[in-house]
Residue frames as a rotation matrix with the C-alpha (Angstrom) as fourth column:
MET 1
0.110 0.933 -0.341 -48.40
-0.993 0.114 -0.008 -111.58
0.031 0.340 0.940 -0.41
ALA 2
0.047 -0.242 -0.969 -46.71
-0.361 0.900 -0.242 -114.99
0.931 0.361 -0.045 -0.82
GLU 3
-0.884 -0.463 -0.068 -46.04
-0.112 0.351 -0.929 -115.11
0.455 -0.814 -0.362 2.82
LYS 4
-0.465 0.798 0.383 -49.72
-0.810 -0.210 -0.547 -114.49
-0.356 -0.565 0.744 3.72
GLU 5
0.362 0.560 -0.745 -50.63
-0.809 0.586 0.048 -117.30
0.463 0.585 0.665 1.29
LYS 6
-0.398 -0.649 -0.648 -48.27
-0.150 0.743 -0.653 -119.58
0.905 -0.163 -0.393 3.03
GLU 7
-0.912 0.110 0.394 -49.83
-0.402 -0.061 -0.914 -118.74
-0.077 -0.992 0.100 6.34
LEU 8
-0.019 0.996 -0.092 -53.30
-0.983 -0.036 -0.179 -119.51
-0.181 0.087 0.980 4.91
VAL 9
0.684 0.287 -0.671 -52.34
-0.505 0.849 -0.152 -122.84
0.526 0.443 0.726 3.51
LYS 10
-0.165 -0.676 0.718 -50.98
-0.979 0.202 -0.034 -124.83
-0.122 -0.709 -0.695 6.25
PRO 11
-0.550 -0.102 -0.829 -50.30
-0.333 0.937 0.105 -128.62
0.766 0.334 -0.549 5.99
VAL 12
0.563 0.730 0.388 -52.81
-0.718 0.200 0.666 -130.69
0.409 -0.654 0.637 7.87
GLU 13
-0.599 -0.743 0.300 -50.92
-0.775 0.444 -0.449 -132.64
0.201 -0.502 -0.841 10.61
ALA 14
0.045 0.524 -0.851 -52.04
-0.110 0.849 0.517 -136.20
0.993 0.071 0.096 11.07
THR 15
-0.045 0.023 0.999 -53.27
-0.975 -0.217 -0.038 -136.68
0.216 -0.976 0.032 14.56
GLU 16
-0.886 -0.319 0.338 -53.14
-0.423 0.853 -0.304 -139.88
-0.191 -0.412 -0.891 16.51
GLU 17
-0.160 0.945 0.287 -56.93
-0.201 0.253 -0.946 -140.24
-0.967 -0.209 0.149 16.21
SER 18
0.504 0.311 -0.806 -56.88
-0.804 -0.171 -0.569 -139.85
-0.315 0.935 0.164 12.40
VAL 19
-0.440 -0.745 -0.501 -54.11
-0.840 0.539 -0.064 -142.42
0.318 0.393 -0.863 12.05
ILE 20
-0.810 0.153 0.566 -56.13
-0.211 0.824 -0.525 -144.89
-0.547 -0.545 -0.635 14.14
ASN 21
0.270 0.946 -0.181 -59.32
-0.398 -0.061 -0.915 -144.19
-0.876 0.319 0.360 12.08
ALA 22
0.251 -0.220 -0.943 -57.32
-0.963 0.044 -0.266 -144.87
0.100 0.974 -0.201 8.92
GLU 23
-0.854 -0.520 0.031 -55.94
-0.518 0.842 -0.149 -148.13
0.051 -0.143 -0.988 10.33
GLU 24
-0.457 0.715 0.529 -59.51
-0.129 0.535 -0.835 -149.27
-0.880 -0.450 -0.152 11.36
ILE 25
0.490 0.665 -0.563 -60.82
-0.664 -0.133 -0.735 -148.52
-0.564 0.735 0.377 7.88
ASP 26
-0.149 -0.588 -0.795 -58.00
-0.936 0.343 -0.078 -150.39
0.319 0.732 -0.602 6.19
GLN 27
-0.928 -0.139 0.347 -58.50
-0.285 0.864 -0.415 -153.39
-0.242 -0.484 -0.841 8.55
ALA 28
-0.046 0.978 0.201 -62.27
-0.269 0.182 -0.946 -153.37
-0.962 -0.098 0.255 7.80
ILE 29
0.481 0.186 -0.857 -61.56
-0.867 -0.044 -0.496 -153.35
-0.130 0.982 0.140 4.01
PHE 30
-0.588 -0.768 -0.254 -59.04
-0.777 0.624 -0.087 -156.11
0.225 0.147 -0.963 4.43
LYS 31
-0.749 0.304 0.589 -61.38
-0.223 0.721 -0.656 -158.16
-0.624 -0.622 -0.472 6.43
GLY 32
0.413 0.894 -0.172 -64.22
-0.491 0.059 -0.869 -157.67
-0.767 0.444 0.463 3.92
GLU 33
0.271 -0.370 -0.889 -61.93
-0.922 0.166 -0.350 -158.64
0.276 0.914 -0.296 0.91
ASN 34
-0.792 -0.602 0.102 -60.55
-0.604 0.745 -0.284 -161.55
0.095 -0.286 -0.953 2.93
PHE 35
-0.370 0.727 0.578 -64.06
-0.299 0.496 -0.815 -162.75
-0.880 -0.475 0.034 3.77
ILE 36
0.561 0.563 -0.606 -65.18
-0.715 -0.039 -0.698 -162.55
-0.417 0.825 0.381 0.13
TYR 37
-0.170 -0.741 -0.650 -62.02
-0.893 0.395 -0.216 -164.36
0.417 0.544 -0.729 -0.99
ASN 38
-0.863 -0.356 0.359 -62.44
-0.493 0.747 -0.445 -167.11
-0.110 -0.561 -0.820 1.60
ASN 39
-0.355 0.857 0.374 -66.11
0.132 0.441 -0.888 -167.61
-0.926 -0.266 -0.269 1.04
ARG 40
-0.555 0.073 -0.828 -66.20
-0.730 -0.520 0.444 -167.03
-0.398 0.851 0.342 -2.71
LYS 41
-0.945 0.161 -0.285 -67.46
-0.028 0.828 0.561 -170.46
0.326 0.538 -0.777 -3.52
SER 42
-0.581 0.717 -0.386 -70.33
0.715 0.223 -0.663 -170.11
-0.389 -0.661 -0.642 -1.06
LEU 43
-0.293 0.413 -0.862 -71.24
-0.175 -0.910 -0.376 -166.69
-0.940 0.040 0.339 -2.31
LEU 44
-0.772 -0.031 -0.635 -71.15
-0.635 0.008 0.772 -167.94
-0.019 0.999 -0.026 -5.95
ILE 45
-0.836 0.517 -0.184 -73.43
0.496 0.855 0.148 -170.76
0.233 0.032 -0.972 -4.97
VAL 46
-0.318 0.767 -0.557 -75.94
0.570 -0.315 -0.759 -168.46
-0.758 -0.558 -0.337 -3.41
ILE 47
-0.404 0.109 -0.908 -75.85
-0.542 -0.828 0.142 -166.00
-0.736 0.550 0.394 -6.18
GLY 48
-0.904 0.048 -0.425 -76.31
-0.350 0.489 0.799 -168.86
0.246 0.871 -0.425 -8.70
ALA 49
-0.716 0.677 -0.171 -79.28
0.671 0.598 -0.438 -170.19
-0.195 -0.428 -0.882 -6.60
LEU 50
-0.195 0.635 -0.748 -81.01
0.127 -0.740 -0.661 -166.85
-0.973 -0.224 0.064 -6.75
VAL 51
-0.554 0.011 -0.832 -80.52
-0.771 -0.382 0.509 -166.59
-0.313 0.924 0.221 -10.48
LEU 52
-0.951 0.205 -0.231 -81.97
0.087 0.895 0.437 -170.05
0.296 0.396 -0.869 -10.92
LEU 53
-0.545 0.775 -0.320 -84.86
0.635 0.132 -0.761 -169.21
-0.548 -0.618 -0.564 -8.71
ILE 54
-0.217 0.373 -0.902 -85.63
-0.380 -0.884 -0.274 -166.08
-0.899 0.283 0.334 -10.59
CYS 55
-0.690 -0.114 -0.715 -85.37
-0.724 0.099 0.683 -167.86
-0.008 0.989 -0.151 -13.89
GLY 56
-0.894 0.437 -0.103 -87.50
0.438 0.899 0.008 -170.69
0.096 -0.038 -0.995 -12.58
VAL 57
-0.272 0.830 -0.488 -90.29
0.347 -0.388 -0.854 -168.35
-0.898 -0.401 -0.183 -11.53
ILE 58
-0.296 0.161 -0.942 -90.20
-0.758 -0.639 0.129 -166.63
-0.581 0.752 0.311 -14.97
ALA 59
-0.903 -0.093 -0.420 -90.24
-0.366 0.679 0.636 -170.06
0.226 0.728 -0.647 -16.77
TYR 60
-0.763 0.638 -0.104 -93.10
0.571 0.590 -0.570 -171.29
-0.302 -0.495 -0.815 -14.47
ASN 61
-0.224 0.751 -0.622 -95.23
0.077 -0.622 -0.779 -168.22
-0.972 -0.222 0.082 -15.16
MET 62
-0.166 0.054 -0.985 -94.66
-0.925 -0.355 0.136 -168.21
-0.342 0.933 0.109 -18.92
GLY 63
-0.645 -0.226 -0.730 -94.46
-0.641 0.680 0.356 -171.95
0.416 0.697 -0.584 -19.57
TYR 64
-0.804 0.393 -0.447 -96.92
0.517 0.832 -0.200 -173.40
0.293 -0.392 -0.872 -17.13
LYS 65
-0.592 0.620 -0.515 -99.04
0.425 -0.303 -0.853 -170.96
-0.685 -0.724 -0.084 -15.25
ALA 66
-0.492 0.411 -0.768 -100.12
-0.621 -0.784 -0.022 -168.75
-0.611 0.465 0.641 -18.18
PRO 67
-0.693 0.343 -0.635 -101.19
-0.412 0.535 0.738 -171.68
0.592 0.772 -0.229 -20.55
ARG 68
-0.764 0.404 -0.503 -102.98
0.592 0.749 -0.298 -173.27
0.256 -0.526 -0.811 -17.57
ASN 69
-0.501 0.613 -0.611 -104.88
0.149 -0.635 -0.758 -170.11
-0.852 -0.471 0.227 -16.57
GLN 70
-0.661 0.290 -0.692 -105.81
-0.728 -0.473 0.496 -169.81
-0.184 0.832 0.524 -20.28
GLU 71
-0.758 0.315 -0.571 -107.12
0.063 0.907 0.417 -173.35
0.649 0.280 -0.707 -20.28
ALA 72
-0.668 0.535 -0.517 -109.04
0.676 0.147 -0.722 -172.76
-0.310 -0.832 -0.460 -16.98
SER 73
-0.599 0.429 -0.676 -110.59
-0.378 -0.896 -0.233 -169.55
-0.705 0.116 0.699 -18.48
GLU 74
-0.634 0.356 -0.687 -111.82
-0.665 0.203 0.719 -171.45
0.395 0.912 0.107 -21.56
ALA 75
-0.739 0.314 -0.596 -113.22
0.363 0.931 0.040 -174.20
0.568 -0.186 -0.802 -19.49
MET 76
-0.713 0.374 -0.593 -115.06
0.495 -0.331 -0.803 -171.74
-0.497 -0.866 0.050 -17.32
PHE 77
-0.967 0.239 -0.085 -116.83
-0.230 -0.684 0.692 -169.98
0.107 0.689 0.717 -20.26
LYS 78
-0.420 0.861 -0.287 -119.94
0.170 0.385 0.907 -172.06
0.892 0.332 -0.308 -20.29
ALA 79
-0.251 0.298 -0.921 -120.29
0.966 0.134 -0.220 -171.80
0.058 -0.945 -0.322 -16.44
GLU 80
-0.838 -0.071 -0.542 -120.22
0.181 -0.972 -0.152 -167.96
-0.516 -0.225 0.827 -16.82
GLN 81
-0.798 0.592 -0.114 -122.94
-0.288 -0.208 0.935 -168.24
0.530 0.778 0.337 -19.38
MET 82
-0.196 0.725 -0.660 -125.13
0.659 0.596 0.459 -170.31
0.726 -0.345 -0.595 -17.09
PHE 83
-0.534 -0.087 -0.841 -124.46
0.797 -0.384 -0.466 -167.70
-0.282 -0.919 0.274 -14.28
GLN 84
-0.953 0.156 -0.261 -125.64
-0.223 -0.942 0.250 -164.85
-0.207 0.297 0.932 -16.48
LEU 85
-0.500 0.815 -0.293 -128.79
-0.209 0.215 0.954 -166.85
0.841 0.538 0.062 -17.23
ASP 86
-0.091 0.355 0.931 -129.46
-0.988 -0.148 -0.040 -167.27
0.124 -0.923 0.364 -13.48
SER 87
0.808 0.308 -0.503 -128.92
-0.226 0.949 0.218 -171.03
0.544 -0.062 0.837 -13.71
PHE 88
0.293 -0.633 0.717 -126.93
-0.928 -0.369 0.053 -170.99
0.230 -0.681 -0.695 -10.51
ASN 89
0.531 -0.121 0.838 -126.97
-0.348 0.871 0.347 -174.76
-0.772 -0.476 0.421 -9.69
VAL 90
0.907 -0.222 0.359 -125.66
0.420 0.557 -0.716 -175.60
-0.041 0.800 0.599 -13.18
ALA 91
0.623 -0.639 0.450 -123.02
-0.322 -0.734 -0.598 -172.82
0.713 0.228 -0.663 -12.97
LEU 92
0.366 -0.406 0.838 -121.93
-0.911 0.027 0.411 -174.06
-0.190 -0.914 -0.360 -9.53
ASN 93
0.137 -0.160 0.978 -121.98
-0.391 0.898 0.202 -177.89
-0.910 -0.410 0.060 -10.06
GLY 94
-0.607 -0.412 -0.680 -121.90
-0.759 0.048 0.649 -178.23
-0.235 0.910 -0.341 -13.80
ASN 95
0.556 0.697 0.453 -123.38
-0.420 0.706 -0.570 -180.98
-0.717 0.127 0.685 -15.96
LYS 96
0.409 -0.381 0.830 -122.30
0.608 0.791 0.063 -183.11
-0.680 0.479 0.555 -18.96
ASP 97
0.498 -0.094 0.862 -121.95
0.766 -0.418 -0.488 -180.03
0.406 0.903 -0.137 -21.08
VAL 98
0.650 -0.070 0.757 -120.72
-0.194 -0.978 0.076 -177.58
0.735 -0.196 -0.649 -18.46
VAL 99
-0.198 -0.696 -0.690 -117.70
0.737 0.359 -0.573 -177.52
0.646 -0.622 0.442 -16.16
GLY 100
0.749 0.662 0.035 -118.95
0.445 -0.541 0.713 -175.89
0.491 -0.519 -0.700 -12.98
PHE 101
0.489 -0.560 0.668 -117.18
-0.563 -0.788 -0.249 -173.34
0.666 -0.255 -0.701 -10.83
LEU 102
0.740 -0.206 0.641 -116.46
-0.544 0.378 0.749 -175.86
-0.396 -0.903 0.167 -8.07
GLU 103
0.767 -0.418 0.487 -114.66
0.552 0.817 -0.167 -178.16
-0.328 0.397 0.857 -10.49
ILE 104
0.597 -0.563 0.571 -112.74
0.266 -0.532 -0.804 -175.23
0.756 0.632 -0.168 -11.88
MET 105
0.625 -0.341 0.702 -111.59
-0.748 -0.518 0.415 -174.29
0.223 -0.785 -0.579 -8.47
ASP 106
0.654 -0.327 0.682 -110.32
-0.184 0.805 0.563 -177.95
-0.734 -0.494 0.467 -7.78
GLU 107
0.720 -0.374 0.585 -108.92
0.658 0.638 -0.401 -178.76
-0.224 0.673 0.705 -11.16
TYR 108
0.295 -0.572 0.766 -107.12
0.559 -0.547 -0.623 -175.44
0.775 0.612 0.159 -11.79
SER 109
0.874 0.046 -0.483 -106.18
0.467 -0.350 0.812 -174.42
-0.132 -0.936 -0.328 -8.27
GLY 110
-0.013 -0.863 -0.505 -103.69
0.567 -0.422 0.707 -171.56
-0.823 -0.277 0.495 -8.13
THR 111
-0.621 -0.214 0.754 -104.69
0.755 -0.424 0.501 -169.88
0.212 0.880 0.425 -11.33
ASP 112
-0.967 0.238 -0.088 -106.49
-0.225 -0.965 -0.137 -166.59
-0.117 -0.113 0.987 -11.79
ALA 113
-0.404 0.806 -0.433 -109.38
-0.493 0.208 0.845 -168.31
0.771 0.555 0.313 -13.26
ALA 114
-0.186 0.342 -0.921 -109.81
0.637 0.756 0.152 -170.59
0.748 -0.559 -0.359 -10.23
ASN 115
-0.858 -0.118 -0.501 -109.60
0.470 -0.574 -0.670 -167.52
-0.208 -0.810 0.548 -8.01
ALA 116
-0.796 0.591 -0.131 -112.32
-0.590 -0.709 0.386 -165.89
0.135 0.384 0.913 -10.01
ALA 117
-0.353 0.622 -0.699 -114.42
-0.023 0.741 0.671 -169.11
0.935 0.252 -0.247 -9.76
LYS 118
-0.696 -0.008 -0.718 -114.44
0.701 0.213 -0.681 -168.61
0.158 -0.977 -0.143 -6.02
ALA 119
-0.857 0.404 -0.319 -116.32
-0.264 -0.877 -0.402 -165.36
-0.442 -0.260 0.858 -6.37
TYR 120
-0.534 0.643 -0.549 -118.68
-0.679 0.060 0.731 -166.84
0.503 0.764 0.405 -8.80
ALA 121
-0.445 0.248 -0.861 -119.27
0.349 0.933 0.089 -169.96
0.825 -0.261 -0.501 -6.68
GLY 122
-0.870 0.015 -0.493 -119.80
0.477 -0.232 -0.848 -167.94
-0.127 -0.973 0.194 -3.55
THR 123
-0.685 0.655 -0.317 -122.45
-0.687 -0.727 -0.018 -165.83
-0.243 0.205 0.948 -5.36
CYS 124
-0.347 0.652 -0.675 -124.24
-0.401 0.547 0.735 -168.94
0.848 0.525 0.072 -6.67
TYR 125
-0.655 0.110 -0.748 -124.41
0.647 0.592 -0.480 -170.29
0.390 -0.798 -0.459 -3.12
HIS 126
-0.859 0.346 -0.377 -125.91
-0.029 -0.769 -0.639 -166.97
-0.511 -0.538 0.671 -1.95
LYS 127
-0.555 0.661 -0.504 -128.42
-0.811 -0.297 0.504 -167.09
0.183 0.689 0.701 -4.83
LEU 128
-0.317 0.346 -0.883 -129.33
0.005 0.932 0.364 -170.69
0.948 0.111 -0.297 -3.86
GLY 129
0.656 0.579 0.484 -130.01
-0.434 -0.235 0.870 -169.63
0.618 -0.780 0.097 -0.26
LYS 130
0.667 -0.498 -0.554 -126.76
0.699 0.676 0.233 -171.21
0.258 -0.542 0.800 1.22
ASN 131
0.855 -0.255 0.452 -125.22
-0.202 -0.966 -0.163 -168.12
0.478 0.048 -0.877 2.87
LYS 132
0.701 -0.614 0.362 -122.84
-0.329 0.172 0.928 -169.86
-0.633 -0.770 -0.081 5.20
GLU 133
0.329 -0.550 0.768 -121.30
0.721 0.672 0.172 -171.76
-0.610 0.497 0.617 2.26
ALA 134
0.744 0.068 0.665 -121.37
0.514 -0.695 -0.504 -168.40
0.428 0.716 -0.552 0.25
ILE 135
0.893 -0.381 0.240 -119.45
-0.450 -0.768 0.455 -166.59
0.011 -0.514 -0.858 2.94
ASP 136
0.435 -0.792 0.429 -116.60
0.027 0.488 0.873 -169.17
-0.900 -0.368 0.234 3.23
LEU 137
0.214 -0.352 0.911 -116.00
0.950 0.292 -0.110 -169.24
-0.227 0.889 0.397 -0.51
LEU 138
0.750 0.108 0.652 -116.29
0.368 -0.888 -0.275 -165.47
0.550 0.446 -0.706 -0.95
LYS 139
0.857 -0.513 0.057 -113.84
-0.336 -0.470 0.816 -164.88
-0.392 -0.718 -0.575 1.91
SER 140
0.347 -0.736 0.581 -111.42
0.382 0.677 0.629 -167.18
-0.857 0.003 0.516 0.21
PHE 141
0.701 -0.063 0.710 -111.28
0.674 -0.266 -0.690 -164.91
0.232 0.962 -0.144 -2.89
SER 142
-0.045 -0.803 -0.594 -108.12
0.704 -0.448 0.551 -162.87
-0.709 -0.393 0.586 -3.29
GLY 143
0.435 0.283 0.855 -108.72
0.863 -0.402 -0.307 -159.62
0.257 0.871 -0.419 -5.09
GLY 144
-0.686 -0.719 -0.111 -106.61
0.722 -0.652 -0.232 -156.89
0.095 -0.239 0.966 -3.16
GLN 145
-0.473 0.512 -0.717 -108.31
0.087 -0.783 -0.616 -153.45
-0.877 -0.353 0.326 -3.68
SER 146
-0.981 0.054 0.184 -109.93
0.185 0.011 0.983 -154.32
0.051 0.999 -0.021 -6.90
VAL 147
-0.420 0.907 0.029 -113.56
-0.879 -0.415 0.233 -153.49
0.224 0.072 0.972 -7.94
THR 148
0.005 0.431 -0.902 -114.30
-0.176 0.889 0.423 -157.25
0.984 0.156 0.081 -7.94
ALA 149
-0.703 -0.355 -0.616 -113.07
0.514 0.344 -0.786 -157.42
0.491 -0.869 -0.059 -4.27
ALA 150
-0.925 0.372 0.078 -115.44
-0.359 -0.786 -0.504 -154.62
-0.126 -0.494 0.860 -3.42
ALA 151
-0.144 0.873 -0.467 -118.22
-0.822 0.158 0.547 -156.35
0.551 0.462 0.694 -5.05
VAL 152
-0.222 -0.085 -0.971 -117.32
0.264 0.954 -0.143 -159.60
0.939 -0.288 -0.190 -3.18
ASN 153
-0.960 -0.204 -0.192 -117.49
0.238 -0.233 -0.943 -157.63
0.148 -0.951 0.272 0.07
CYS 154
-0.509 0.860 0.044 -120.93
-0.861 -0.509 0.005 -156.21
0.027 -0.036 0.999 -0.70
GLU 155
0.065 0.553 -0.831 -122.02
-0.481 0.747 0.460 -159.81
0.875 0.369 0.314 -1.46
ILE 156
-0.620 -0.333 -0.711 -120.52
0.463 0.576 -0.674 -161.11
0.634 -0.746 -0.203 1.93
ALA 157
-0.963 0.226 0.146 -122.26
-0.263 -0.676 -0.689 -158.27
-0.057 -0.702 0.710 3.69
THR 158
-0.224 0.950 -0.216 -125.62
-0.896 -0.113 0.429 -159.21
0.383 0.289 0.877 2.22
CYS 159
-0.015 0.148 -0.989 -125.21
0.115 0.983 0.145 -162.82
0.993 -0.111 -0.032 3.28
TYR 160
-0.829 -0.293 -0.476 -124.55
0.465 0.112 -0.878 -161.76
0.311 -0.949 0.044 6.81
SER 161
-0.772 0.609 0.183 -127.55
-0.634 -0.756 -0.159 -159.44
0.041 -0.239 0.970 6.75
GLU 162
-0.009 0.805 -0.593 -129.69
-0.693 0.422 0.584 -162.42
0.721 0.416 0.554 5.68
LEU 163
-0.223 -0.239 -0.945 -128.31
0.430 0.845 -0.316 -164.46
0.875 -0.477 -0.086 8.48
GLY 164
0.816 0.578 -0.008 -129.20
0.330 -0.455 0.827 -161.70
0.474 -0.678 -0.562 10.98
GLU 165
0.135 -0.823 -0.551 -125.55
0.934 -0.080 0.349 -160.88
-0.332 -0.562 0.758 11.78
ASN 166
0.846 0.403 0.348 -126.10
0.520 -0.767 -0.377 -157.17
0.115 0.500 -0.858 11.29
ASP 167
0.658 -0.678 -0.327 -122.78
-0.218 -0.587 0.780 -155.92
-0.721 -0.442 -0.534 12.77
LYS 168
-0.223 -0.711 0.666 -120.85
0.452 0.530 0.717 -158.12
-0.864 0.461 0.204 10.42
ALA 169
0.245 0.479 0.843 -123.00
0.959 0.005 -0.282 -156.90
-0.140 0.878 -0.458 7.54
VAL 170
0.977 0.048 -0.209 -122.32
0.060 -0.997 0.052 -153.18
-0.206 -0.063 -0.977 8.35
SER 171
0.208 -0.974 -0.088 -118.58
-0.181 -0.126 0.975 -153.81
-0.961 -0.187 -0.202 8.46
TYR 172
-0.414 -0.415 0.810 -118.43
0.632 0.509 0.585 -155.54
-0.655 0.754 0.052 5.11
TYR 173
0.642 0.583 0.498 -120.79
0.766 -0.504 -0.398 -152.87
0.019 0.637 -0.770 3.44
LYS 174
0.831 -0.385 -0.401 -118.41
-0.200 -0.881 0.429 -150.20
-0.518 -0.277 -0.809 4.75
ASP 175
-0.205 -0.931 0.303 -115.44
0.118 0.284 0.952 -152.09
-0.972 0.230 0.051 3.16
ALA 176
-0.038 0.328 0.944 -117.31
0.963 0.264 -0.053 -152.15
-0.267 0.907 -0.326 -0.18
ILE 177
0.893 0.449 0.017 -118.09
0.441 -0.869 -0.225 -148.46
-0.086 0.209 -0.974 0.02
ASP 178
0.429 -0.789 -0.439 -114.37
-0.044 -0.504 0.863 -147.65
-0.902 -0.350 -0.251 0.73
ALA 179
-0.171 -0.517 0.839 -113.47
0.809 0.413 0.419 -148.75
-0.563 0.750 0.348 -2.82
LYS 180
-0.117 0.215 -0.970 -115.11
-0.191 -0.963 -0.190 -145.57
-0.975 0.163 0.154 -4.01
ASP 181
-0.920 -0.116 0.375 -116.18
0.307 0.383 0.871 -147.31
-0.245 0.916 -0.317 -7.13
LYS 182
-0.764 0.595 -0.250 -119.10
-0.639 -0.750 0.171 -145.61
-0.086 0.291 0.953 -9.12
LEU 183
-0.141 0.755 -0.640 -120.98
-0.433 0.535 0.726 -148.84
0.890 0.379 0.251 -9.60
VAL 184
-0.229 0.081 -0.970 -120.33
0.626 0.775 -0.083 -150.90
0.745 -0.626 -0.228 -6.38
SER 185
-0.933 -0.264 -0.247 -120.20
0.341 -0.416 -0.843 -148.02
0.120 -0.870 0.478 -3.72
PRO 186
-0.619 0.755 0.215 -123.65
-0.754 -0.648 0.105 -146.60
0.219 -0.097 0.971 -4.28
ILE 187
0.111 0.672 -0.732 -125.07
-0.268 0.730 0.629 -150.10
0.957 0.126 0.261 -4.05
ALA 188
-0.413 -0.332 -0.848 -123.26
0.742 0.418 -0.525 -150.79
0.529 -0.846 0.074 -0.76
LEU 189
-0.986 0.061 0.158 -124.31
-0.138 -0.826 -0.546 -147.39
0.097 -0.560 0.823 0.51
ASN 190
-0.268 0.960 -0.086 -127.91
-0.730 -0.144 0.668 -148.24
0.629 0.242 0.739 -0.30
HIS 191
0.155 0.240 -0.958 -127.77
0.303 0.912 0.278 -151.70
0.940 -0.334 0.069 1.40
LEU 192
-0.726 -0.506 -0.466 -126.06
0.572 -0.069 -0.817 -150.04
0.381 -0.860 0.340 4.37
GLY 193
-0.769 0.468 0.435 -128.78
-0.502 -0.864 0.041 -147.49
0.395 -0.187 0.900 4.60
PHE 194
0.263 0.903 -0.339 -131.46
-0.576 0.429 0.696 -150.18
0.774 0.012 0.633 4.82
GLU 195
-0.077 -0.381 -0.921 -129.28
0.493 0.789 -0.367 -152.12
0.867 -0.482 0.127 7.23
TYR 196
-0.973 -0.225 0.050 -129.24
0.098 -0.598 -0.795 -149.16
0.209 -0.769 0.604 9.60
LEU 197
-0.306 0.927 0.216 -133.06
-0.810 -0.373 0.452 -148.84
0.500 -0.037 0.865 9.21
LYS 198
0.243 0.347 -0.906 -133.40
0.039 0.929 0.367 -152.53
0.969 -0.125 0.213 10.23
GLN 199
-0.444 -0.507 -0.738 -131.45
0.756 0.230 -0.613 -151.67
0.481 -0.830 0.281 13.41
GLY 200
0.591 0.753 -0.289 -133.65
0.804 -0.524 0.279 -148.59
0.059 -0.397 -0.916 14.00
ASN 201
-0.227 -0.722 -0.654 -130.74
0.574 -0.642 0.508 -146.21
-0.786 -0.260 0.560 13.46
LYS 202
0.650 0.566 0.507 -132.62
0.735 -0.299 -0.609 -143.71
-0.193 0.769 -0.610 11.18
THR 203
0.691 -0.447 -0.568 -129.89
-0.322 -0.894 0.312 -140.99
-0.647 -0.033 -0.762 11.57
GLU 204
-0.345 -0.921 0.180 -127.18
-0.290 0.288 0.913 -143.18
-0.893 0.262 -0.367 10.17
ALA 205
-0.140 0.372 0.918 -129.45
0.771 0.622 -0.135 -144.67
-0.621 0.689 -0.374 7.60
LYS 206
0.843 0.532 -0.082 -130.43
0.391 -0.710 -0.586 -141.25
-0.369 0.462 -0.806 6.24
LYS 207
0.275 -0.854 -0.441 -126.64
-0.519 -0.518 0.680 -140.32
-0.809 0.042 -0.586 5.93
GLN 208
-0.513 -0.479 0.712 -126.18
0.237 0.718 0.654 -143.21
-0.825 0.505 -0.255 3.54
PHE 209
0.258 0.699 0.667 -128.94
0.897 0.082 -0.433 -142.21
-0.357 0.711 -0.606 1.25
GLU 210
0.877 -0.060 -0.477 -127.85
-0.088 -0.995 -0.038 -138.59
-0.473 0.076 -0.878 1.26
ALA 211
-0.074 -0.995 0.068 -124.29
-0.287 0.086 0.954 -139.81
-0.955 0.051 -0.292 0.54
ILE 212
-0.243 0.070 0.968 -125.53
0.732 0.668 0.135 -141.57
-0.637 0.741 -0.213 -2.55
LYS 213
0.761 0.581 0.289 -127.12
0.633 -0.566 -0.529 -138.41
-0.143 0.585 -0.798 -3.95
ASN 214
0.790 -0.470 -0.395 -124.10
-0.334 -0.869 0.365 -136.29
-0.514 -0.157 -0.843 -3.15
LEU 215
-0.162 -0.955 0.248 -121.26
-0.457 0.296 0.839 -138.68
-0.874 0.022 -0.485 -4.14
TYR 216
-0.902 -0.181 0.392 -122.80
0.197 0.636 0.747 -140.65
-0.384 0.751 -0.538 -6.85
PRO 217
-0.358 0.769 -0.530 -125.59
-0.460 -0.639 -0.617 -138.54
-0.813 0.022 0.582 -8.48
GLU 218
-0.163 0.131 -0.978 -125.60
-0.981 0.082 0.175 -140.34
0.103 0.988 0.115 -11.80
SER 219
-0.982 -0.183 -0.044 -126.06
-0.179 0.981 -0.077 -143.86
0.058 -0.068 -0.996 -10.21
VAL 220
-0.379 0.878 -0.292 -129.36
0.131 0.364 0.922 -145.82
0.916 0.311 -0.253 -10.39
GLN 221
-0.230 0.230 -0.946 -129.52
0.946 0.282 -0.162 -145.74
0.229 -0.932 -0.282 -6.58
ALA 222
-0.937 -0.221 -0.271 -129.44
0.280 -0.938 -0.204 -141.93
-0.209 -0.267 0.941 -6.57
GLN 223
-0.595 0.797 0.098 -132.93
-0.266 -0.311 0.912 -141.82
0.758 0.517 0.397 -8.23
GLU 224
0.282 0.749 -0.600 -134.40
0.403 0.475 0.782 -143.54
0.871 -0.462 -0.168 -5.12
ALA 225
-0.595 -0.683 -0.424 -132.27
0.605 -0.034 -0.795 -141.64
0.528 -0.730 0.434 -2.60
ASP 226
-0.799 0.298 0.522 -134.74
-0.488 -0.828 -0.275 -138.97
0.350 -0.475 0.807 -1.60
LYS 227
0.285 0.900 -0.331 -137.57
-0.494 0.433 0.754 -141.45
0.822 -0.051 0.568 -1.34
ASN 228
0.298 -0.292 -0.909 -135.46
0.520 0.848 -0.102 -143.62
0.800 -0.442 0.404 0.90
ALA 229
-0.850 -0.520 0.088 -134.15
0.245 -0.537 -0.807 -140.76
0.466 -0.664 0.584 2.95
ALA 230
-0.324 0.771 0.548 -137.74
-0.716 -0.579 0.390 -139.79
0.618 -0.266 0.740 3.74
LEU 231
0.454 0.446 -0.772 -138.33
0.147 0.816 0.559 -143.23
0.879 -0.367 0.305 5.42
CYS 232
-0.255 -0.679 -0.688 -135.83
0.802 0.249 -0.543 -142.02
0.541 -0.690 0.481 8.04
ASN 233
-0.569 0.181 0.802 -137.86
-0.296 -0.955 0.005 -138.85
0.767 -0.234 0.597 9.18
């Protein structure tokens, strides 16, 4: 039995290839350690710079950006009230009692409030009949995939529609619809349906009105969906 076990357990002989591989690994480790040792000062400087950068960003956000954003939000409060009251010119340009959205954008550039002011200001321009200015400002708004971004896309689409640029209007309405928001998407679908009707494309128009009824049955637009779809027959 012992002899059989000896036969099964044989010592692994070191081949020339394995010796070479081991030497290569040792050399690589040595080179790595040697590089770190020779460049330790440079590496420490780089690491230190990264730490300082991270600390600086945190300090900036907490010690400067956050208070500044709060200040901007407070300054914009009256402009938002004017906007709700449909006083779009005052909301946009301000007066002796109101800091307008344009001033907020300029004075507090880089803050979240200034970014929101772009959406407000663009909408004000649209309501005042200045669609080109509205589009420029609305496009400068940064909202990612948020509901506000969807609403902004819908506003841009309406501006293009009023300018007679129907293809661009359709594109932006579709972007707004893609957000799948229960408030914004049915509004955009409704607008898109009428946009297709303007182009004489009744088939696509009907699809949009039917989509409102099927996807957003509780929306305000769903109440008019059947009547609007009948326009496409």
